[in-house]
VOGU-3710 file (C-alpha; in Angstrom, 3 decimals, decimal comma):
1> msyllaldqg> 15,855/-26,414/-0,891  12,631/-25,191/-1,351  12,142/-22,067/-3,401  9,567/-19,177/-2,808  8,056/-16,857/-6,107  6,981/-13,587/-5,016  5,281/-11,722/-7,728  5,252/-8,124/-6,604  3,285/-5,563/-9,037  3,268/-2,280/-8,016
11> ttssraiifn> 2,119/0,849/-9,680  5,608/1,541/-11,495  6,618/-1,496/-12,411  6,144/-5,355/-11,897  9,165/-7,181/-9,572  9,622/-11,022/-9,514  11,644/-12,370/-6,344  13,364/-15,683/-5,614  13,205/-15,958/-1,649  15,168/-19,301/-0,245
21> eqgqvqataq> 13,372/-20,647/3,165  15,529/-18,391/5,282  13,942/-15,632/3,313  16,444/-14,488/1,530  17,071/-13,416/-1,793  18,353/-15,451/-4,664  17,092/-13,292/-7,873  15,308/-11,048/-8,849  14,046/-9,132/-11,931  11,977/-5,622/-12,760
31> retrihtphs> 9,934/-4,190/-15,510  8,656/-0,760/-15,422  5,428/-0,061/-16,425  3,694/2,923/-18,173  0,783/5,851/-16,632  -1,639/7,360/-18,839  -2,847/10,534/-17,685  -5,192/11,312/-20,563  -6,922/14,038/-18,347  -6,363/16,006/-15,427
41> gwveqdaqei> -6,851/13,893/-12,558  -6,844/10,678/-14,458  -4,563/8,377/-13,961  -4,702/4,340/-16,512  -2,570/1,936/-17,374  -2,685/-1,032/-19,975  -3,830/-3,951/-17,926  -2,365/-6,400/-20,742  1,062/-4,498/-20,299  0,492/-5,189/-16,577
51> wssqiaviqq> 0,051/-8,760/-17,556  2,646/-9,565/-19,874  5,443/-7,408/-17,699  5,324/-9,310/-14,929  5,141/-13,035/-16,856  8,012/-11,814/-18,302  9,930/-10,946/-14,990  8,877/-14,695/-14,070  11,045/-16,150/-16,425  13,879/-13,278/-15,900
61> alanarilak> 14,070/-14,296/-12,385  14,475/-17,882/-13,293  16,722/-17,558/-15,482  18,832/-15,296/-12,565  18,475/-17,575/-10,321  19,336/-20,758/-12,827  16,637/-22,516/-11,389  13,385/-24,250/-13,198  10,097/-23,408/-12,970  9,557/-27,384/-10,946
71> dikaigltnq> 11,957/-26,110/-8,086  9,708/-23,067/-7,092  7,619/-24,874/-3,737  4,879/-22,160/-4,097  4,033/-18,908/-5,988  2,859/-15,813/-3,844  0,998/-12,017/-4,839  1,137/-9,050/-3,845  -0,480/-5,771/-5,795  -0,943/-1,795/-6,031
81> rettvvwdkr> -4,680/-1,891/-4,354  -7,618/-0,629/-5,693  -6,647/-0,764/-9,011  -9,453/-1,758/-11,294  -9,318/-3,936/-14,303  -12,580/-4,933/-16,276  -12,569/-7,866/-19,466  -14,410/-10,354/-21,339  -14,437/-13,688/-19,402  -15,070/-15,338/-23,193
91> tgkplapaii> -11,688/-13,800/-24,658  -9,986/-12,979/-21,721  -9,396/-9,464/-23,607  -9,374/-6,282/-21,288  -12,456/-4,177/-22,384  -10,929/-0,579/-20,935  -7,882/0,497/-19,483  -6,783/-0,433/-15,416  -8,511/2,793/-13,506  -5,773/3,173/-10,744
101> wqdrraaewc> -5,661/4,080/-7,846  -4,357/7,396/-7,621  -6,886/8,278/-10,124  -9,927/11,052/-9,223  -12,092/10,872/-11,819  -14,984/9,572/-9,475  -14,838/13,034/-7,443  -18,281/13,592/-8,422  -19,781/10,000/-7,560  -18,143/10,538/-4,376
111> nqliqqnlhd> -19,364/13,878/-3,301  -23,015/13,053/-4,397  -22,977/9,509/-1,682  -21,528/12,273/1,082  -24,404/14,492/0,167  -26,656/11,913/0,232  -25,152/10,866/4,411  -24,555/7,823/3,320  -20,954/8,168/4,769  -21,082/7,038/8,218
121> rihqktglri> -23,187/4,024/6,667  -20,626/2,925/4,589  -18,117/2,830/6,612  -19,794/1,047/9,479  -19,955/-1,308/6,300  -16,342/-1,093/4,845  -14,113/0,350/7,432  -13,175/3,336/4,621  -13,876/6,818/3,926  -16,115/7,465/0,617
131> dpyfsagklv> -13,367/8,744/-1,310  -12,291/7,453/-5,423  -9,249/5,930/-4,014  -11,428/2,979/-3,862  -12,476/0,644/-6,368  -16,109/1,109/-6,122  -16,251/4,577/-7,733  -14,229/3,682/-10,895  -16,023/0,270/-11,043  -19,149/2,459/-11,019
141> wllenisglr> -17,772/5,402/-13,625  -16,981/1,852/-15,909  -20,184/0,593/-15,800  -21,716/4,077/-16,591  -18,976/5,051/-19,241  -17,723/1,895/-21,459  -19,968/1,056/-24,220  -22,207/-2,056/-23,699  -20,356/-2,878/-20,463  -23,079/-3,268/-17,982
151> qlaqqghaaf> -25,215/-5,318/-20,874  -22,440/-7,525/-20,680  -21,683/-7,841/-17,137  -25,868/-7,911/-16,751  -25,046/-11,522/-19,479  -22,107/-12,779/-17,477  -19,687/-12,640/-19,826  -17,619/-9,279/-17,856  -15,386/-10,039/-14,923  -14,367/-6,920/-12,749
161> gtidswliwn> -11,063/-7,564/-10,382  -8,625/-5,586/-8,919  -4,498/-6,392/-9,848  -4,477/-9,674/-7,657  -7,648/-10,894/-9,509  -6,530/-9,832/-13,387  -3,335/-11,658/-12,630  -4,603/-14,939/-10,982  -7,196/-14,882/-14,192  -4,014/-15,050/-16,938
171> ltqgaehvie> -1,959/-17,217/-14,384  -4,696/-20,290/-14,342  -5,554/-19,083/-18,167  -8,897/-17,913/-17,273  -9,896/-20,829/-14,824  -10,466/-19,009/-11,597  -12,302/-15,569/-11,293  -11,353/-14,710/-7,617  -10,393/-11,648/-4,933  -8,000/-11,980/-2,182
181> asnasrtmlm> -10,069/-10,480/1,081  -7,224/-7,624/1,981  -7,502/-6,461/-1,545  -11,601/-6,785/-1,428  -11,772/-4,982/1,912  -10,690/-2,182/-0,353  -13,418/-2,020/-2,989  -15,594/-0,166/-0,650  -18,114/-2,816/-1,856  -16,896/-5,528/1,199
191> nlqnqqwdee> -18,868/-5,738/4,448  -16,327/-5,938/6,604  -17,811/-7,547/9,548  -19,035/-10,849/7,737  -15,956/-10,749/4,447  -18,730/-11,026/1,975  -20,050/-8,507/-0,944  -22,687/-6,523/0,924  -26,038/-6,761/-1,567  -27,256/-3,585/-0,189
201> llelfkipas> -24,160/-1,556/-1,217  -24,115/-3,649/-4,485  -27,913/-2,461/-5,108  -27,003/1,010/-3,814  -24,282/1,407/-6,703  -26,238/-0,404/-9,353  -23,597/-2,820/-9,208  -24,674/-6,267/-11,027  -23,228/-9,189/-8,661  -22,139/-10,968/-11,879
211> ilpriissds> -19,368/-8,689/-12,404  -17,394/-9,527/-9,216  -15,078/-12,297/-8,181  -14,928/-14,927/-5,635  -13,573/-13,588/-1,993  -11,149/-15,786/-0,910  -8,469/-16,102/2,254  -5,262/-14,549/2,141  -3,864/-18,538/2,380  -6,220/-20,154/0,242
221> yvadtapgll> -4,732/-22,250/-2,546  -6,415/-20,780/-5,339  -4,784/-23,136/-8,074  -1,847/-24,451/-10,307  -0,216/-22,052/-12,972  -1,324/-23,039/-16,663  0,117/-25,724/-17,726  2,615/-24,642/-20,642  2,525/-21,581/-19,162  6,071/-21,287/-17,174
231> ganipitgil> 7,793/-24,785/-17,879  6,007/-26,546/-14,848  2,744/-26,155/-12,920  3,251/-23,864/-9,630  1,005/-23,856/-7,133  -0,202/-20,258/-6,146  -0,851/-20,471/-2,576  -0,797/-16,781/-0,902  -1,835/-13,509/-1,944  -1,848/-10,399/-0,506
241> gdqqsalfgq> -2,474/-6,166/-1,213  0,527/-4,685/-0,953  0,754/-2,412/2,346  -1,149/-5,804/3,957  1,699/-7,694/2,682  4,983/-5,616/4,242  3,058/-5,866/7,629  3,041/-10,097/7,269  6,447/-9,569/5,841  8,200/-7,537/9,232
251> scfeagtakn> 6,339/-10,176/11,637  4,077/-8,371/12,578  1,924/-10,978/13,932  0,779/-9,111/17,228  -2,015/-6,986/17,903  -0,410/-3,276/18,649  2,434/-4,274/16,692  3,062/-1,526/13,650  5,071/-1,201/10,194  5,437/2,123/8,355
261> tygtgcfmlf> 6,538/1,966/4,523  8,354/5,290/3,337  7,893/5,391/-0,177  6,227/7,797/-2,428  3,986/8,413/0,611  3,769/6,761/3,921  1,778/3,752/4,841  1,407/2,467/8,365  -0,603/-0,127/9,407  -1,482/-1,111/12,940
271> ntghevqfsq> -2,763/-4,523/14,201  -5,836/-4,670/15,359  -5,710/-8,488/16,003  -9,048/-10,492/15,294  -12,018/-7,070/15,616  -12,445/-4,593/13,371  -11,661/-1,085/15,084  -13,414/1,792/13,684  -11,254/5,273/14,138  -12,721/7,964/15,755
281> nkllstlawq> -9,407/10,152/13,728  -10,450/9,462/10,332  -7,659/6,634/9,518  -9,356/3,312/7,869  -9,854/0,292/9,378  -9,162/-2,562/6,991  -8,546/-6,464/6,577  -4,753/-7,191/7,334  -5,049/-10,644/6,179  -7,088/-14,318/6,401
291> aqnqttfale> -4,986/-16,883/6,982  -4,969/-20,435/9,305  -8,570/-19,821/9,736  -8,346/-16,575/11,290  -8,937/-12,695/10,132  -6,277/-10,476/11,661  -7,358/-6,172/10,922  -6,173/-3,645/10,761  -5,700/0,572/11,369  -4,096/2,392/8,211
301> gsvfmagaiv> -2,808/5,975/7,714  -1,780/6,942/4,539  0,514/9,985/3,737  0,679/11,299/0,536  3,676/13,087/0,106  6,725/11,082/2,052  9,699/10,823/-0,862  7,555/12,529/-3,314  9,394/15,636/-1,520  12,801/14,956/-1,966
311> qwlrdglgii> 12,021/14,359/-5,487  10,443/17,973/-5,310  14,178/19,436/-3,872  15,803/17,402/-6,893  13,494/18,099/-9,785  11,333/21,293/-8,645  14,303/23,332/-6,627  17,396/22,055/-8,056  18,859/21,578/-4,892  20,084/19,111/-5,201
321> qtssevekla> 21,386/16,584/-8,469  20,176/12,936/-6,560  17,719/11,857/-3,734  20,854/10,302/-2,028  22,796/13,585/-1,463  19,607/14,989/0,878  20,972/13,465/4,490  24,843/14,629/3,784  22,760/18,317/2,753  20,635/18,515/5,642
331> sqvqstdgvv> 23,264/16,838/8,323  25,276/20,483/7,027  23,163/22,079/10,213  22,179/21,318/13,469  18,630/22,199/13,296  16,397/23,386/10,578  16,562/27,294/12,469  12,999/27,590/12,316  12,321/26,488/9,262  9,132/23,867/8,827
341> lvpaftglga> 7,312/22,483/5,610  4,344/21,355/5,589  4,401/19,175/2,182  0,510/19,761/1,085  1,252/19,456/-2,686  -1,505/17,067/-3,084  -3,457/18,497/-0,032  -3,239/16,733/2,940  -4,250/12,841/4,116  -4,449/10,845/7,283
351> phwdsearal> -5,547/12,206/9,782  -6,994/15,368/8,609  -7,576/14,492/4,313  -7,510/18,342/3,235  -7,711/17,847/-0,707  -7,619/21,830/-0,210  -4,809/21,998/1,738  -1,838/23,944/-0,030  2,181/22,962/0,698  3,547/26,238/2,908
361> lcgmsrgtsk> 7,586/26,926/3,441  7,508/29,238/6,751  10,064/30,294/9,551  12,909/31,797/7,134  15,382/34,293/7,954  18,466/36,002/5,958  19,943/32,709/7,359  18,402/30,397/5,690  20,030/28,179/3,309  19,433/24,909/1,406
371> ahiaraalea> 20,531/23,068/4,043  17,640/24,282/6,760  15,496/23,607/3,640  16,882/20,100/3,156  16,426/19,561/6,989  12,758/20,560/7,051  11,999/18,576/4,602  13,280/15,002/6,102  11,334/16,976/9,191  8,588/17,208/7,406
381> iafqvsdvlt> 8,436/13,224/6,735  8,756/12,113/9,712  5,957/14,924/11,500  3,121/13,543/9,299  3,927/9,638/10,139  3,805/11,394/14,003  0,397/12,456/13,172  -0,846/9,262/11,734  0,057/7,659/15,184  -1,049/10,190/17,360
391> amqsdickpl> -4,335/9,547/15,679  -3,834/5,529/16,297  -2,798/5,786/19,462  -5,916/7,586/20,703  -8,186/5,063/18,306  -6,301/1,625/20,508  -5,352/3,149/23,895  -2,615/0,668/23,675  0,993/2,269/23,900  3,116/1,307/21,013
401> kelrvdggac> 6,519/-0,299/21,730  8,479/-0,073/18,450  7,641/1,092/14,918  9,265/-1,597/12,123  10,547/0,179/8,888  10,838/0,270/5,404  11,055/1,539/1,696  12,969/3,520/0,049  13,741/6,323/2,782  14,203/4,193/5,580
411> andmlmqfqa> 17,889/3,641/4,579  18,411/7,857/6,007  19,909/7,247/8,448  19,009/11,161/9,745  15,263/10,740/8,856  15,078/8,022/11,467  16,342/8,947/14,089  14,530/11,634/14,203  11,752/9,834/13,678  12,254/7,592/17,006
421> dilnvpvlrp> 12,882/11,123/18,662  10,015/12,837/17,573  7,602/9,071/18,356  9,730/8,550/21,267  9,671/5,149/20,325  12,471/2,444/19,112  12,184/2,806/15,739  13,392/-1,244/13,688  14,895/-1,021/10,430  15,484/-4,704/9,596
431> kllestawga> 18,276/-6,351/7,198  15,748/-7,183/4,735  14,059/-4,321/3,329  12,203/-6,250/0,294  9,253/-6,510/2,989  6,252/-6,372/0,392  7,385/-8,998/-1,474  8,849/-11,072/1,399  4,909/-10,797/2,703  3,126/-12,122/0,149
441> aamaglksgv> 5,981/-15,900/-0,571  5,968/-16,171/3,084  2,265/-16,059/3,384  2,418/-19,037/0,492  5,049/-21,049/2,332  2,744/-21,016/5,076  0,143/-22,576/2,613  2,543/-25,022/1,313  4,202/-26,484/4,447  7,564/-24,709/3,866
451> fsnldeiaqs> 6,490/-22,936/7,309  4,455/-25,369/9,953  4,154/-21,621/11,875  4,182/-17,814/11,943  7,099/-18,025/14,503  9,332/-20,356/11,966  8,063/-16,841/9,359  9,172/-14,339/12,532  12,452/-16,096/12,686  13,177/-15,218/9,645
461> wqlerafepk> 12,964/-11,285/10,690  16,819/-9,710/11,250  16,989/-6,035/12,634  20,379/-4,467/10,455  19,820/-1,165/13,283  17,359/0,049/16,520  17,026/3,723/16,248  16,315/4,826/20,199  14,846/7,823/21,175  17,658/10,599/22,460
471> mnadqreyhl> 15,445/14,044/22,346  14,367/15,327/26,053  10,268/16,343/26,255  11,040/19,707/26,369  12,449/19,675/22,887  10,188/17,369/20,962  7,019/19,837/22,829  8,875/22,368/21,064  9,305/20,248/17,550  5,607/19,364/17,553
481> qqwqaalkra> 4,191/22,276/18,456  6,293/24,507/15,814  4,385/22,313/13,340  0,836/22,043/14,530  1,580/25,514/14,104  2,487/25,543/10,502  0,238/22,795/9,665  -2,603/24,883/11,026  -1,486/27,690/8,597  -1,235/25,465/5,650
491> ksdl> -5,110/23,800/6,108  -8,181/25,355/3,955  -10,338/26,200/6,738  -7,960/29,349/7,851
//
């Protein structure tokens, strides 16, 4: 029996999951990582803690599975994207805290680029919008504010990378300074057409090329883990950014297939095949993966508030004690009775990109109860996903046949049924909800010979439940009109 080890380094924890060849979980281990917010809009982590927690969970997962490191055929790695680390190549020590993807400190720099009318040029090169979300602004901030960093970079002693780069550097004890292509596509520095660092952008942003890692394909054999680290030298043969990894793990290999991950926020990725598709509706064009000598692209839409809305009901309003109670409470009423929640607590993400929009709860009467509000909260998640999908459909002109789902909130049957109704497409929930980790493991398995093609990986995808649309067209139209009216009131350009 061959085993595959997935390293899943996320924003709130580091995880290690061991799978067998059928995609069944053999063991998992997880360790939380701390987030620091030293100033408003700043979000940081200790890069050393990210590494030490990741190595600890690998050893714990091996122990839990009661197997040895030599029984692992290959390692696949998936990671929080856009997060930026700089370190000294000579010592391997971080030169600053890791700046997390949620960090907004580069907002002013981004605004300057927009004022210089560079938005279209950067969008055409990278597929991205100018935003502090991406790595470029974080790296520019570090080069300008960390004493001596620019000088070290010019001398060739400093290294920049995303979390995949940082973990690979440590797993190989400094032998490899690389970044995988789907992660590189989130830096706002890579040219999406040729998958190389864009020299014009490096010059514009004053970033020395010597600090950058080498871009590699998702199914590269990177190296073996360093001797003495794990008890055996294990080949690292698959890397993907977390949302791309979920798309791969859901076996969305054909152009026109899509997945939506319901986590704190929602991330929808739509496979656009081997051509870059630029969005006319403020979605991001991104590299999905590079495997078997082919590049696959995707359109991506991000919703900021999904599971976080349920947390707000629990912690902010106190109308539920635990997140799992929300479905039961919402089921006490047949409809929201006209109540609509627009969860713009941190502005609106795709396709609106209105950072000044604010949350709104409207349509209430004397008869409104906490059950109506709970139902409106769940429906708000589905409405936001519908907005993203509508934008994608008009970009692609290819109707979506089904939506594959994963993430914590997809366990909520009521939400999934309403999602199918409002999208008017079947929503498919798989048996394996560990799509992100499985995507990295499957990519590693493809390169290391555990799988000979994508069809073999697709066989591991098993349906747990299909939610078929049941709502008639008039009802759907009524719901969407109510949502659009409320959305208009929440936006900043009233």
